[in-house]
N, C-alpha and C positions, 0 to 999 in steps of 0.2 A: 851594437844596436840590435842585430838580429840573432846573435848567438850562433852556436854551432853544436846542435844536438849530438852529432857523432862524437864530439869531444866533451860531452856533458856540460856544455856552456849554454845556460838559458838566455833567452832574449832579455835585454835590458834597454827598453825603448826610451831612453832619456831625451833623445832629439825630438821624436814625434810627440812625446808628452809635453815638452816645452812649447812646441809650435801650436799644439791644440789649446794649451792653456793661455799663451801669451798673444797669439796672432790676432784674436778679435780686437785687442786694444791698440794694435800697431797703427791703424789709420788715424785714430784720434790723437795718439801720442805724436805721430809724424806731423799732423796739422799744428799742434802746439809748438813743436820744435821749429817748424817752418816759420811761424809767426815770430817767435823769439829771435831767430837768426836773420830776420828780414828777408826770408825766402831765399837764402843762399843754399843752393842745391848741394854743393859739396859739404857744407857744414851739416845740413840736415841729414844727409846719408851717412856721414861720419859719426854723428851723434846717435843715430839709429843703430848703426853697426855696433857701437860700444854698448848700447842698451841690450841688443839681442845677444851679443857675446856674453854679457854679464848674466843674462837669463839662462843661457845654455850652460855656463859654468855652474850656476846655482842649481840647475836641474841635475847635473852630475853629482854635485855635493849632497843634494837632498835624497838621491836614490838610495833606497834600502832594501828593495824587493825586486826579485827574489833574493833571499839571503845567500851568502857564500856557503860553500860546502865546508864542513869542519876541517878537511884536509887543506883547503885553501887558506882558511883563517890561520891554521897552524903554520903554514909556509910563509904567509905574509906577516903574521904577528898582530893582525888586527882584522876587524870584520867589515870594513867599508868596501862595498862593491865599486868597481870602476876606478878606484884609486889604488895605485901601487907606488909608482915613482912620480906621479902627477904630471907625467909627460903629456898625456892626452889633454888634461885640464889646462895646462899651460900652453898648449899648441893651438888653442881656439883663437881664430883671428878672422878678419874680414878685409875686404879690399874694395874701395870705391874706384871704379874705372871710368875714364872719360871716353 
C-alpha cells in the first residue's frame, strides 16, 4: 500500500483508492440489502462484506500504475503489479462478529 522507497518500491494505494471510489455508495447499497434480507443484521453485514471484499480484489486486479521495473517484470515473467503468487488477492476476507 505505502511502498518502501528505500527498496525502490513505490506506493500502490489500491486499498485507499477502492474506499474512496466505493464508500459513497455503501450506505445506499446497505439499505437495499437490509430491505431484501428483511433487516437481518448478520445477512446484511455478510453480504456487504462479500461486496467490499470483491471491490478490494477488483482494485488489486485493476491496478496498473506505477508500472513495475523492467527487472521485476523479467523476474516475474509478467507486468502486473501486486500479483505474483496471488496470495494477497486470495487472502482478502472479512469477519462479522457479534
